[in-house]
C-alpha positions as CSV (number, residue, x, y, z in Angstrom):
1,M,22.0,-29.2,-12.2
2,T,24.9,-26.7,-12.0
3,S,24.8,-23.7,-9.7
4,R,24.8,-21.5,-12.8
5,T,21.8,-23.3,-14.3
6,L,20.0,-23.1,-11.0
7,S,20.8,-19.4,-10.7
8,I,19.5,-18.7,-14.2
9,L,16.3,-20.7,-13.4
10,C,15.7,-18.7,-10.2
11,V,16.2,-15.4,-11.9
12,S,13.9,-16.5,-14.7
13,V,11.2,-17.5,-12.2
14,L,11.6,-14.3,-10.3
15,V,11.3,-12.1,-13.4
16,S,8.3,-14.0,-14.6
17,W,6.6,-13.7,-11.2
18,C,7.3,-9.9,-11.0
19,A,5.8,-9.4,-14.4
20,V,2.4,-10.8,-13.4
21,P,-0.1,-8.1,-12.8
22,I,-1.4,-7.9,-9.2
23,M,-4.9,-9.4,-8.9
24,G,-5.5,-8.8,-12.6
25,F,-4.8,-5.1,-12.3
26,A,-4.0,-3.6,-15.7
27,E,-0.7,-1.8,-15.2
28,D,-1.4,0.9,-17.7
29,E,-1.4,4.6,-17.1
30,R,-5.1,5.0,-17.5
31,N,-5.9,2.8,-14.5
32,L,-3.2,4.4,-12.3
33,E,-4.2,7.9,-13.3
34,R,-7.8,7.1,-12.6
35,G,-6.8,5.6,-9.3
36,K,-4.8,8.7,-8.4
37,K,-7.7,11.0,-9.2
38,I,-10.1,8.8,-7.0
39,Y,-7.5,8.6,-4.2
40,E,-7.1,12.5,-4.2
41,K,-10.9,13.0,-4.2
42,Y,-12.0,10.5,-1.6
43,C,-8.9,9.2,0.4
44,L,-6.2,11.8,0.6
45,A,-7.9,14.0,3.3
46,C,-7.6,11.1,5.8
47,H,-4.8,8.9,4.5
48,G,-2.5,11.7,3.3
49,V,-0.5,12.4,0.1
50,Q,1.5,9.1,0.3
51,G,-1.0,7.0,2.3
52,R,0.8,7.3,5.6
53,G,-2.3,8.1,7.6
54,D,-1.2,11.7,8.0
55,G,-4.0,13.5,6.2
56,G,-5.5,16.7,7.6
57,V,-8.6,14.9,9.0
58,R,-7.9,13.0,12.3
59,F,-9.9,10.1,13.8
60,D,-9.8,7.9,16.9
61,P,-8.7,5.3,16.2
62,P,-6.3,6.8,13.6
63,V,-6.7,5.9,9.9
64,A,-4.5,3.2,8.5
65,D,-1.0,3.9,7.3
66,L,-1.4,2.3,3.8
67,T,2.4,1.8,3.6
68,S,2.7,-0.2,6.8
69,S,3.6,-3.9,6.9
70,E,0.4,-4.5,8.7
71,V,-1.6,-3.3,5.6
72,L,0.8,-4.6,3.0
73,T,0.9,-8.2,4.3
74,K,-2.9,-8.5,3.8
75,P,-3.9,-10.1,0.4
76,N,-5.1,-7.7,-2.2
77,S,-8.6,-9.3,-2.0
78,R,-8.8,-8.2,1.7
79,L,-7.7,-4.7,0.8
80,L,-10.3,-4.5,-1.9
81,E,-12.9,-5.7,0.5
82,S,-11.9,-3.1,3.0
83,I,-12.4,-0.3,0.5
84,H,-15.6,-1.8,-0.8
85,D,-17.2,-2.5,2.6
86,G,-15.5,-0.1,4.9
87,R,-13.9,-1.0,8.2
88,T,-16.0,-1.7,11.4
89,N,-15.1,0.3,14.5
90,T,-13.2,2.9,12.4
91,A,-13.9,5.9,10.4
92,M,-13.4,4.0,7.2
93,D,-16.7,4.3,5.4
94,T,-18.0,1.9,2.8
95,W,-17.3,3.0,-0.8
96,K,-19.4,0.4,-2.6
97,S,-22.2,2.9,-3.2
98,K,-19.9,5.6,-4.6
99,L,-17.3,3.7,-6.5
100,S,-17.5,0.9,-9.0
101,D,-15.5,-2.3,-8.5
102,D,-13.2,-1.1,-11.3
103,A,-12.7,2.2,-9.6
104,I,-11.9,0.4,-6.4
105,R,-9.3,-1.8,-8.1
106,D,-7.8,1.3,-9.7
107,V,-7.4,3.2,-6.4
108,L,-5.8,0.1,-4.8
109,A,-3.4,-0.2,-7.8
110,Y,-2.6,3.4,-7.2
111,V,-2.1,2.9,-3.5
112,L,0.3,-0.1,-4.2
113,T,2.6,2.4,-6.0
114,F,3.3,4.5,-2.8
115,P,6.9,4.4,-1.5
116,R,7.3,2.0,1.4
């Protein structure tokens, strides 16, 4: 295999991999727009406009910076679980009684669009 062929193969694999939706999230505007509305209603006060944990409401321990490598290295399934079930020993409440599973996926899909 020539280096050119190998390069083309690598680029093809990378492009294919990047095109796969995250955890089955539909990448349409409806889901992102819905996720944005949910985030603004329930999350923005604590996590801030771009998810950096700099919202107007303060807690001890501080809320998570959703753009941090600590958060972003977790699998999406764990992030969905955190939203659904809340976080122990933190101010992060459970959202399973207020948001459907689809709504939770939409808000996570929106959060994943934040600048890093």
